[in-house]
N, C-alpha and C positions, 0 to 999 in steps of 0.2 A: 737573532733569536734562533734557538734550536728548533728544527722541524720535528713535529710530533714528539715532544719531550717525554710523554708517557711511554712510547715505544722505545725510546733511547734508554730510559731507566730500566725497562724490562729486559732489554738485551744485555745491559751491564750486569744486572742481577743474575741472568742466566749464565753469563761468562764467569762470574765469581763462583756460582754453584758448580759449573762444569769443571773449572780448574781446581777448586778445593776438594771436590768429591772424588776426583781422579785418584787421590791417595787411598780412599776407601776401596776403590775398585781393585787394588792390587791383591787383596785377600779373597776375591770373589771367584777366582778360577775362570774368568771370562775367556771366550774365544779370542784369538789374536786380533781379528778384525774389529770386534766390539771394543777391545781395550785400546786399540790404535785410534779409533774414532773418538772415544772418550778423551784420550790424551789431547787430541787436537781441538776439542770443543772449546776449552777455556780461552786460548789465545785466538782461535778462529772467530769466536764471538766478540772478542775485543776488536778484531778487524772490522766486523760488522758495525760495532759501536762507533769506531772511528769514522767509518764511511758515512754513517748517518749524521755525524757532526761535521763532516768535511765540507768546506765552502771555498777552498783555495788550494793551490798546489801543495802548501805545507800540510794541510789536512789530508790530502790524498797521499802524500809521502808517508805520513803516519799510518794510514791504512795499509800501504804496501809493506811497511816494516812489520806490522802485526801479521799480515797475511803470509809473508815469508817465514815469520816465526812459527806460525801454525803449520805451514808446509814442512818446515824443518822437524817439528815435533812428530809429524806423521811419517816422514821419510826415514827418520832415525829408526823407527820400528819396522817399516816396510822394506827399506832398501839398504840400511846399514849406515854406519857412522860417517863415511866419506860423503855420500850423497846428501845425507841430512845436514852435514856441516856446510856443504856448498849452498844449500837453501838459506841457512842462517847467514852465511857470508854475503849473499846477495842482499839480504835485509840490512846488514851492517853497512854496506856501501850506500844504500839509500839513506840510512841514518847519518852517515858522515856528511852527505850532501845537505840534509835538513839542518843539522846543527851548525855546519859551517855557514850556511845562509842566514842563520839566526844567532850570530855571536853577540854576546852581551857587551854593551858599551860600558866603559869605565871599570873593567875587570881589574886592571892593575897587574904589574909584573909579578908580585908574590902569588896572587891567585892563579895566574897563567902557569907559573913554574910548578905549583902544586898539582895543577890539573895535568900538565904534560908528564909529570913524574909517574903517573899511572901507567904510561906506555912501557918504559923499560922495566918497571917493577913487574908488570903482568907478563910480558914476554919472557923475562928471566925466570919467573916462577913457573910458567908453563913449560919452559925447556927443562928445568930441573925435575919437575914432576913427571915429565914424559920420557925421561932417559930410561932406556932399556925396554920400551914398549914397541920398538920397531916402527915408530911413526915418522922418523926422519925429521924434516923441517916442516911437515904439515901442521903440527900443533902450534909451533911458534908463529908460523905465518898467519894461521887463523887467530891466534891470540893478539897479533899485531893489529888486525882489523878490529877485533872486539875492543881492545884497549884504546884504540884511536876514537872509536865511538864514545867510550866513557869519558875520555879527556875532553872531547868537543862538547859533550853533553854538560859537563861541569862548567864549561865556558859559555854556555848558551843562555838565552834569555828565558828559557822555559821553566816556569814554576820552581825556582829553587826552594827547598832542596829536593823536591820530588823526583825530577827526571835524573839528576845526577846520582841520587841515592839508588834509584831503580837500575841504572846502568852498572853501578858498582856491585849491586846484588847479583846481576847477570854475570859479571866478571867472576865473582867468588863462586857462583854456581858452577861455571865451566871449569874453574881451577879444581874444584872438588871432583868433577868428572875425570879430569886428567889424573887425579891422585887415586882413583878408584882401583886401578890396576897396580898401584905402587904402595906408597907409604900408608894409605888408609884402606887397603884391601880388606874386605870382610867386615867392616864396621857397620853395625846394624842401623845406625842413625843416618848413614850417608845418603841413602835414597831420598828420605824425607827432607833432609837439608838441601839437597840439589834441587828437588822440585819446588820446595817452598821459596827458596831464594829466587829461582828462575821465574816462577809464575808471579810471585809478589813483585819482582822487579818489572815485569812486563805491565802489570796493572798500574804501577806508579808512573811508568813512562807514558802509557796511553792516557791516563787521566791528567798528568801534568802537562803534556803537550796540548791536548785538546782543550783543556780549560784555559790555558794561556792564550791560545788562538781565539777562543770565544771572547775572552775579556778584552782583547785588543782589536777585535773586528769592528768595523763601522756598524752603527746601529741602523 
């Protein structure tokens, strides 16, 4: 049973409000600090939500994934792309451990091949989109970590298709970020698409993992 379910629902509602209303804040001319805090509130509250539901190492791993995501959101604004990406990469490493520990039984070879195909496709797309941006191998290496998370999520036991879809949304969001200085530079819809896919993906991941853990926990 979830401890204090009313509080858990309230925190989830606050996370959804924080993450979705951040888009509205873009046009408000807020100070940098206020904008940064607002940006981190959505996934930060998802981390609190996951912590309130955590009852085993898998639940705390989900909490860490969300916490590193929130930290990455904040550091991207406060310290730049490289530092923010390192925070996200730390979260990806925790996610790799979580999904590897929870591989789905009976997946079958076709399903495994389709899931693993995400890795070369993502890394290749990231490399192509980042050519000429002076990022070297940094973006492909980051994409390798992120796409490995997505592949393992697709092969995991966590609430199909929620978690797999959420990680794929995360992948597409980051690919759009890589294209912002290249083929899609100056597109007005790009910022909304990046944030919507990213935050929506994090919500699906958080809900999918936590609800699977609740359903399979001993009463």
